[in-house]
Each structure stands twice: as structure tokens, then as C-alpha cells.
C-alpha positions in Angstrom: 0.0 0.0 0.0 2.8 2.4 0.9 4.6 1.6 -2.4 1.3 2.2 -4.3 0.9 5.6 -2.6 4.4 6.7 -3.4 4.1 5.6 -7.0 0.8 7.5 -7.3 2.4 10.6 -5.8 5.3 10.4 -8.2 2.9 10.0 -11.2 1.0 13.2 -10.0 4.2 15.1 -9.6 5.6 14.0 -13.0 2.7 15.5 -14.9 3.8 19.0 -13.7 6.5 19.9 -16.1 5.9 23.4 -17.3 6.3 26.8 -15.6 3.4 29.1 -16.4 2.4 32.4 -14.9 -0.8 32.0 -12.9 -1.1 35.6 -11.7 0.7 38.8 -12.8 0.6 42.5 -13.1 2.9 45.3 -14.3 4.9 47.4 -12.0 5.3 51.2 -12.3 5.9 54.3 -10.2 3.5 55.1 -7.4 4.6 58.7 -7.0 7.0 61.0 -8.8 6.4 64.0 -6.6 7.8 62.7 -3.4 9.4 59.5 -2.1 7.1 57.3 0.0 8.6 55.1 2.8 7.2 52.4 5.0 8.7 50.9 8.2 7.5 47.8 10.0 4.6 47.2 7.7 2.9 44.0 6.5 1.3 43.7 3.0 -0.8 40.7 2.2 -2.2 39.9 -1.2 -4.8 37.1 -1.7 -4.3 35.7 -5.3 -6.7 33.4 -7.1 -5.0 30.4 -8.7 -6.4 28.9 -11.9 -4.1 25.9 -12.3 -3.1 22.8 -10.3 0.7 22.6 -9.7 3.5 21.4 -7.5 5.9 24.3 -7.2 5.8 28.1 -7.1 8.2 30.9 -7.8 7.4 34.6 -7.3 8.9 37.7 -9.1 9.3 41.0 -7.2 10.0 44.3 -8.9 11.8 47.5 -7.8 11.6 48.9 -11.4 10.7 52.4 -10.3 12.9 52.6 -7.2 15.8 55.0 -6.8 17.1 53.0 -3.7 17.6 49.4 -2.9 14.6 47.8 -1.1 14.7 44.9 1.4 11.9 42.8 2.8 10.9 39.3 3.8 8.1 37.3 2.0 6.0 34.2 2.6 3.3 32.3 0.9 0.4 30.3 2.3 -3.0 28.9 1.3 -5.7 31.3 2.3 -9.3 32.4 1.6 -10.1 35.4 -0.6 -9.8 37.7 2.4 -6.2 36.7 3.2 -7.0 34.4 6.2 -4.1 31.9 6.1 -3.9 28.2 6.5 -0.9 28.5 8.8 0.3 24.9 8.4 0.9 25.6 4.6 3.1 28.7 5.1 6.4 28.8 3.3 9.0 31.5 3.9 10.4 32.4 0.5 14.1 32.8 -0.2 16.3 34.5 -2.7 19.5 32.7 -3.5 19.0 30.9 -0.1 18.4 34.1 1.9 15.2 34.9 3.6 15.9 38.6 3.0 15.0 39.9 -0.5 17.1 42.9 -1.5 16.4 44.4 -4.9 18.5 47.1 -6.5 16.8 50.1 -8.1 15.5 49.4 -11.5 15.8 45.6 -11.1 13.5 42.6 -10.7 14.2 39.3 -8.9 12.6 35.9 -8.8 12.4 33.9 -5.6 13.9 30.4 -5.4 11.3 27.9 -6.5 9.6 26.0 -3.6 7.3 23.1 -3.2 3.7 24.0 -2.9 0.5 22.0 -3.5 -1.4 24.5 -5.7 -5.1 23.8 -6.4 -7.1 25.4 -9.2 -10.0 27.6 -8.0 -8.3 28.4 -4.7 -6.5 31.3 -3.1 -2.9 31.7 -1.9 -1.7 34.8 -0.1 1.7 36.4 -0.6 2.7 38.4 2.5 5.5 40.9 2.5 7.1 42.5 5.6 9.2 45.7 5.4 11.2 46.1 8.6 13.4 49.1 8.2 12.4 52.3 6.4 11.9 51.2 2.8 11.2 53.3 -0.3 7.8 52.2 -1.7 8.0 53.7 -5.2 7.5 50.5 -7.2 3.8 49.5 -7.3 0.7 49.3 -9.5 -2.9 50.3 -8.8 -5.4 47.7 -10.1 -9.1 47.0 -9.5 -11.5 44.3 -10.1 -13.5 41.6 -8.2 -10.3 39.5 -7.8 -7.8 42.3 -7.2 -7.2 43.6 -3.7 -4.8 43.4 -0.8 -4.3 44.6 2.8 -1.6 46.5 4.7 -1.1 46.3 8.5 1.0 48.3 10.9 3.4 45.8 12.4 4.9 42.4 11.6 2.0 40.0 11.0 3.6 38.1 8.0 3.0 34.7 9.6 -0.2 35.5 11.5 -3.4 33.6 10.3 -5.5 36.8 10.4 -4.4 40.4 10.2 -5.5 42.6 13.2 -8.7 44.4 12.4 -7.7 47.6 14.2 -4.3 47.8 12.5 -5.3 46.9 8.9 -6.7 48.5 5.9 -7.7 47.3 2.4 -5.7 48.5 -0.6 -5.6 48.2 -4.4 -1.9 49.2 -4.5 0.3 46.1 -5.2 3.8 46.9 -3.9 6.8 45.0 -5.4 4.7 41.8 -6.2 4.8 41.3 -9.9 4.2 37.6 -11.0 3.5 34.2 -9.6 4.6 31.2 -11.7 3.2 27.7 -11.1 4.9 24.4 -12.2 1.9 22.9 -13.9 0.7 20.8 -16.7 2.0 21.2 -20.3 -1.5 22.1 -21.6 -1.7 25.3 -19.6 -0.8 28.7 -21.1 -1.0 32.4 -20.3 -2.8 35.2 -22.2 -1.3 38.6 -21.5 -3.6 41.7 -21.4 -1.4 44.8 -22.0 -2.6 48.3 -21.6 -3.2 51.4 -19.6 -5.7 52.4 -16.8 -8.6 50.8 -18.6 -6.9 47.4 -18.5 -5.6 48.2 -15.0 -9.2 48.3 -14.0 -11.8 45.5 -14.0 -12.2 43.8 -17.4 -9.2 41.3 -17.1 -10.8 40.1 -13.8 -14.1 39.6 -15.5 -12.3 37.8 -18.2 -10.8 35.5 -15.6 -14.3 34.8 -14.2 -15.7 34.3 -17.7 -13.0 31.8 -18.7 -13.5 29.7 -15.6 -17.3 29.7 -15.8 -17.3 28.8 -19.5 -14.9 25.9 -19.0 -11.7 27.5 -20.4 -9.5 26.3 -17.6 -6.2 25.9 -19.4 -5.6 29.6 -19.6 -4.4 32.2 -17.1 -5.1 35.9 -17.6 -2.0 38.0 -16.8 -2.6 41.7 -16.6 0.3 44.1 -17.6 -1.3 47.5 -17.3 -0.2 50.9 -16.0 -2.4 54.0 -15.5 -1.6 57.0 -17.7 0.8 55.2 -20.0 1.1 56.1 -23.7 2.6 54.3 -26.7 5.0 57.0 -27.8 5.7 59.4 -24.9 5.9 59.6 -21.1 6.0 62.3 -18.4 9.4 62.5 -16.7 8.6 65.8 -14.9 7.5 65.8 -11.3 4.2 67.5 -12.1 2.6 64.2 -12.7 2.5 61.8 -9.8 2.1 58.4 -11.3 1.8 58.6 -15.1 3.2 55.3 -16.5 6.2 54.3 -18.4 5.7 54.5 -22.2 5.2 51.4 -24.2 8.6 51.4 -25.9 10.2 50.9 -22.5 7.8 48.5 -20.9 6.6 46.1 -23.5 9.5 43.6 -23.8 10.0 43.5 -20.0 6.4 42.8 -19.3 6.2 40.1 -22.0 8.7 38.2 -19.8 5.8 35.9 -18.8 6.3 32.1 -18.4 3.9 30.1 -20.5 2.5 33.0 -22.5 1.6 32.4 -26.1 -0.6 35.4 -26.9 -0.8 39.1 -26.0 -4.0 41.2 -26.3 -3.1 44.9 -26.5 -5.6 47.7 -25.7 -3.5 50.8 -25.7 -3.2 54.3 -27.2 -6.1 56.4 -25.9 -3.7 58.5 -23.7 -1.6 59.4 -26.7 -4.9 61.0 -28.0 -6.3 62.7 -24.9 -3.2 64.0 -23.1 -1.9 66.8 -25.3 -3.7 70.1 -24.5 -1.3 72.9 -25.6 1.4 75.0 -23.9 -1.1 77.7 -23.0 -2.9 75.2 -20.8 0.0 73.0 -19.6 3.7 73.5 -20.3 4.3 69.7 -20.1 1.5 68.7 -22.5 2.1 70.5 -25.8 0.0 69.8 -28.9 3.2 68.8 -30.6 2.8 65.5 -28.6 -0.3 64.7 -30.5 0.5 61.9 -32.9 -1.1 61.1 -36.2 -2.9 57.8 -36.6 0.0 56.7 -38.9 2.6 57.5 -36.1 0.5 55.6 -33.6 0.4 52.6 -35.9 4.1 52.8 -36.6 4.9 52.8 -32.9 2.4 50.0 -32.2 4.0 48.0 -34.9 7.6 48.6 -33.9 7.3 48.4 -30.2 4.6 45.8 -29.8 3.9 43.7 -32.9 7.5 43.2 -34.0 8.8 42.6 -30.4 6.0 40.1 -29.8 6.9 38.2 -32.9 10.5 38.0 -31.9 9.3 36.5 -28.6 7.1 34.0 -30.4 3.8 35.5 -29.3 0.6 35.8 -31.2 -0.6 39.4 -31.2 -4.2 40.6 -31.0 -5.3 44.3 -30.9 -8.2 45.8 -29.0 -9.9 48.9 -30.3 -10.0 52.1 -28.3 -13.3 52.8 -26.5 -15.5 56.0 -26.5 -14.3 59.3 -25.1 -17.0 61.8 -25.9 -17.6 63.9 -22.7 -14.1 63.4 -21.3 -12.6 66.6 -20.1 -10.2 67.1 -23.1 -12.6 65.8 -25.7 -12.5 67.5 -29.1 -13.8 66.5 -32.5 -10.2 66.1 -33.8 -9.5 63.5 -31.1 -12.5 61.5 -32.1 -11.4 61.5 -35.7 -7.9 60.4 -34.6 -9.3 57.6 -32.4 -11.5 56.3 -35.2 -8.6 56.4 -37.7 -6.5 54.3 -35.4 -9.4 51.9 -34.7 -9.9 51.4 -38.4 -6.2 50.5 -38.7 -6.5 48.0 -35.8 -9.6 46.4 -37.4 -8.1 46.1 -40.9 -4.3 45.5 -40.6 -2.9 42.1 -41.5 -0.1 42.6 -39.1 -2.3 41.4 -36.2 -3.6 37.9 -35.6 -7.0 39.3 -34.8 -8.8 42.3 -33.2 -11.2 42.5 -30.3 -13.7 45.3 -31.0 -14.0 46.7 -27.5 -15.3 50.0 -29.0 -18.3 48.2 -30.6 -19.0 46.3 -27.4 -19.5 49.4 -25.1 -20.6 52.2 -27.4 -24.1 53.5 -27.9 -25.3 52.2 -31.3 -27.4 55.3 -31.7 -24.5 57.6 -30.8 -21.3 55.7 -31.4 -19.0 58.5 -30.1 -20.2 57.8 -26.5 -20.7 54.9 -24.2 -24.0 53.2 -23.9 -25.2 55.0 -20.7 -25.1 51.9 -18.3 -21.5 51.2 -19.5 -20.2 54.6 -18.6 -18.5 55.1 -15.2 -19.4 58.8 -15.3 -16.1 60.2 -16.4 -16.8 59.2 -20.1 -13.4 57.5 -20.4 -13.4 54.5 -18.1 -16.3 52.0 -18.2 -18.6 51.1 -15.4 -18.6 47.6 -13.9 -21.2 46.6 -16.5 -19.0 48.1 -19.2 -16.0 46.1 -18.1 -18.1 43.0 -18.1 -19.1 43.8 -21.7 -15.5 44.2 -22.6 -14.7 40.8 -21.1 -17.5 39.2 -23.0 -16.3 40.7 -26.3 -13.0 38.8 -26.2 -12.9 36.1 -28.8 -13.2 32.6 -27.6 -10.1 31.7 -29.7 -8.0 33.6 -27.2 -9.2 31.5 -24.3 -8.8 28.1 -26.0 
């Protein structure tokens, strides 16, 4: 009986042969106007797992830091609220050390560790920063599966974070990617973009894929608020506008098991320039033509993705009528770029997000229930419609 059990366990382990990202986000700068520091703080992030597996490894990023950062980190099974199963807790190491030190502008991946991963369950990654630590590298994301907590004190190994010392957060500090050693059939779909993708639709796509039985695919979000294809803000006027596509794309495609990227990016290139008389950092000379946007998209995204062996799908830009910088010429530019996305043979396909959320009787604007109210970002219903618009081919 003992021999049978050992052979069965070995057979189960042998089927896990492929590293694949199971959870992931981009990392950017939280604040350019001042340095933010934390001391003796615990950050805990409950993460939904979509694959079975036998090992984990976790990537952490200090890509926006100007100083080295140091912390300890652990992983445990948990519920969606970050309540741990303490007997499953593993202290992570980096090159054998329990202290993670990451130089500014760098990313590191933990040593791999044994962990019984189950699909449709949660793990929690907990991080404790002890000494005063620069907290510049982070990303703000939202959605029904995207939240974390921070607590004042060291509660990294505690089952439950103390209610009176804890708050919920949507800022994910340092945590970038979780890879699972899983079955060969599993693969990752990368969703690349700006604040629209940093918000809810990738989470609704995760839910849709699971409910519709597409359980061999993970949805890995690589999205940063304010980012443009062609330009970026380096001045201190703008607190957290993201790194431009030319700089971020290849690094964010470093995603184990990925075979396809879905790109929904470019609206900030259109809406940001307002003229020197309004803002000295946002000249109208920054406004690209549709041809320049297509050239940048091709050079920085499509060609790079092909070099990495990825299929590339585009996603059309969604309505903007009513946004605070809206003008007719921006609408024309958006539509010209969308027409290129729909018709170019450089892409493997196009998801028509614009058609999914616009008002058919007034296509410049959102269908009213799909508008969050700012006329740029969708409502929860709008994000669900975007998730439903994604072609099934991308989930198979």
C-alpha cells in the first residue's frame, strides 16, 4: 500500500513539467512628486489560482525605485480575504536568503519552492518591510479578484491580520508575477494596456473563462495608468503617469507560458496633449497622427512580440465623448487608429471593445449603463461587456 501511494504521488508530480504564470501585473511608479517610505509594515495579497501545480516561484520588482529595497516574504494557502492556513506557510528565499534585496530598476525571482497548488483556490503572498523602505514600485489595479491589505506591524506569519491595524488597498507593492509548475497544456494570455486594463475587465475575463470551461488559460494583466505608446512624463508635475510602451513592453512580456498578448493601448496618446497655454508639459506637438501611432504600435509591440514567439491581438479604443479634453479632432484620430486595428494584416486578430460598449445610436459615446461617469473608463457593466467581447479563440 505504501509503495502504491508513493508511485501515485510520483505520477501526479511527473505531470507538472511546465512553468506558467498564474497571476501577474505590471509594476510602475506610485509617485514621482515625493518618495514614500514604509517601516515595520505587512502587506498581504490574496491571489486566485487557476491551475493545479506542485511548485511556485514569485517575481518581485523595484523597477521604479531609486534606492535598494529589502523585505521578507512568505506564501500560504488562504481564503479570498487573506486568512491563512498556517500549516501551509512557506518562507520564500532569494538565493537561499530569507531577505530579499532588490536594487533600483531591477526585478528578482524567488527560489522555487514546493507548494500544493489547487485550481480555483487562493494563496496569499505576505511581505514585511522592517526598516524604512522606499515604496516607489507598485501598481494600482481594481476588479473583483484584485485587492490586498496592509497592516501596521509584523504579521507576516499570522493567520489573520488585526482588524484595528489593517486597511484594504488596491496598490500592489513589489509583487509582480506568480509562476506555477503545472501541466504542459496550460498557457497564459497577457492583457497589455493602460488604466482601462488596470481596472476591471481582465478580472471579469478570468471569471468568464472559468465559468465557460476555459480552464487551461491564465489571464496575466500588464497595465499601468496614464501610459502612452509614444511618450511619457518624466517631470515631477505628474504623480504616477506610467512608463511608455517602448520601454515597458518587452520586459512585461517576460511571462512564463505566455503564447498570446492582447493589446488595448493608445487612448492616452490622443487625450493627453492640451497645448502649452494650458499646460507646459502637454504640448499639442505631442499629439501623434494615426500613422505615427500605428508605426509605434508595430515597432514596439507587434515586431517585439513576434521576436518573442507570441501571437498578437489588438483591442480597439473605446468611446471618449464627454471626457474633459474631448474635441472632435481627437474623435477623428481615435476612429482612424481603430480602423487600422480592425483592418491591418499585421495582427492575428482584433477584439472590438469599442463596438462592445458604445451606444449604437450615438457611437461616439458609451451606452449609458456602460459609462463610469467620467466618459473615459467603463462602469462595472461596461467592463463585463469588454470581457464578453474577447474572442473565444484567445481562451482556448
